[in-house]
C-alpha positions in Angstrom: 0.1 0.1 0.0 1.5 3.4 -1.0 1.0 6.6 0.8 -1.5 8.1 -2.0 -3.7 5.0 -1.8 -6.0 3.9 1.1 -6.4 0.0 1.8 -8.6 -0.6 -0.8 -6.5 0.5 -3.7 -8.5 3.7 -4.2 -6.8 7.3 -4.2 -6.3 8.6 -0.7 -8.8 11.3 0.5 -7.2 14.6 0.9 -7.6 16.7 3.9 -10.3 19.7 4.2 -9.0 22.6 3.1 -10.6 24.8 5.7 -9.6 22.5 8.9 -7.4 19.7 7.7 -9.8 17.0 9.1 -10.3 13.9 6.7 -12.6 14.9 3.8 -16.4 13.2 3.7 -17.7 12.1 0.4 -21.0 14.0 0.9 -19.2 17.4 1.3 -16.0 16.8 -0.7 -13.4 18.5 -0.9 -14.7 19.4 2.7 -15.3 17.4 6.0 -18.8 19.2 7.0 -21.2 21.7 5.6 -19.8 23.9 7.7 -16.4 24.0 6.4 -18.2 24.2 2.7 -20.2 27.3 4.3 -17.1 28.9 5.6 -15.1 28.5 2.2 -18.3 29.8 0.3 -18.2 33.0 2.6 -14.5 33.4 1.8 -15.4 33.6 -2.0 -18.3 35.9 -1.6 -16.8 38.2 0.8 -13.6 38.5 -1.7 -11.1 36.9 0.9 -10.1 35.1 -2.1 -9.2 36.8 -5.3 -7.1 36.4 -8.2 -4.2 38.8 -8.7 -4.2 41.1 -11.8 -2.8 44.3 -12.8 -4.9 47.6 -12.3 -3.6 48.3 -15.7 -5.5 45.9 -17.5 -7.9 47.0 -19.9 -11.2 44.9 -19.6 -12.4 45.5 -23.3 -9.0 44.0 -24.6 -7.9 47.0 -26.7 -4.5 48.6 -26.3 -4.4 52.1 -24.6 -3.2 54.6 -27.1 0.4 55.6 -26.5 0.2 58.7 -28.4 0.4 62.1 -26.3 -3.0 64.0 -25.6 -2.8 67.4 -27.3 -2.6 70.4 -25.1 -5.9 72.2 -24.3 -6.6 75.3 -25.3 -7.0 78.3 -23.0 
């Protein structure tokens, strides 16, 4: 039996990403509905975020590098 297999030859269950207890099939990859709810709250509250640049343009067009003309007085 290897470290990444259980006694029946199936892949070993990974621990709950919130508390580290063994995961339960019903709430996979979590161990309980409580840990699943904690994870959902973290996503909805913005605790989990994908880093990005503030300069990223959402419409996909490159910003113009031409200087802006001077304004008239």
